[in-house]
N, C-alpha and C positions, 0 to 999 in steps of 0.2 A: 459375448452375450451379456456378461455382468456389466461391462462398460456401458453398453447401450441402456441397460436398466438404470444404472446410476445416473447417467446423463439425463434420461427421461425423468427420473424423480427430481433431480436438481432443477431442471428446466420447468417442470410442471409445478412441483411443490404444492403446499396447501395455501389457502388464502393468506394466512399469517406470514408466511415466508416468501410470498410471491415477489415482493419488492426486492428483497435481498438476493434472490435467485437472478433477477434481471440485472443486478449489478455485478454478477459473477460471470466468469467465462471458464469454460472447460478446455484444458489443454492436454494433448497427448504428448508426453515427453518421455523418450526412452522406454516405451511400452508401459509407462505409469500414467495413471490418470491424475492430473492436478487440477485443482480448482483455484483460479486466480480471482481475487477480490479487488475492490476498488482501493483498499488500503495497500495491497500489493502494487497496484499501479502508482499509488502515491510515492512509494519508495523507489520504484523504477524511474519515475520522473526526476526525483532528487538525484538518483545515481547518474542518470544520463545528462542532466542539465546543470548539476551542481547546486550551489546555494540558491535559494529562491525566496522571494517574499511570499508570505502566506496568501495574500490576495491573488498572486499569479497562479499558484498551484490550485487554489479553489476554482479559479476560472478554467484552468486546463481540465479539471475533473468535473466541471459543470455542477459544482456544489456551493452552498453558501459558506461564508467565511467562518461562521460559528462552528459548523460541523468540521470544517478543515482544521480549525484551532483545537477542537476536542481530539481529533485524530493525531495531530501533531504532539499534543501533550501526552497522549498514550504512548506514542513512539518515543518521545523523550524519556518518559518514565521507564521504558523498556530498554533504553540505551542505544536506540538506532539513530536518533537525531539529537541535535542540540538547538534550542530556541534562543535567538538573540533578540533583545529589545533595544534597538537604537533610539537615541533621543529624537531623531527625525525619521519619518518613514514608518512603514509597518514592520510587523514581526518578521524576522528572517529565519528560515529553516536551514540548518547546516547538517549534512550527513556525517555521522561519525564513522571513522574508518575502523573496520573490524579485521583482525588478522585471520588468515586462513589457517587450517590445521597444519599445513606445511610450514607456514611462517612461524607458528608457535613452536613447532618441533625444532626448527633451525635457529631459534633464538631471535 
C-alpha cells in the first residue's frame, strides 16, 4: 500500500517537480522501492559502454551538451568519473573504477 502511495506521489508530484518526476523511473528491486534518475542512467551508460564523448552521452540521454557537461562535472567532483580534454575532439568521460567492500577487505 505504501509503495503505491509513494509511486503515485512521485508520478503526480506538484507542478514545480513535474518535470523531474517525468525524468525518473521507479524500480522495485528486492522488495525495495528505488527511484532511478537520469543521472543514474548517465552512469549506467558509462559503465556499460565505457569511455564516451560528452556529445554522445548527451545524445543518448536526449539532453543538451551544456546540461550533460554540468552533470559530468558534478560526477567528476564526486569521484565517479574523470573528464579528459583532448587537443582534438570533444570532452571525453572516463568512469573511475571503485573497489567493492570485498576488494577493500582483501587488499
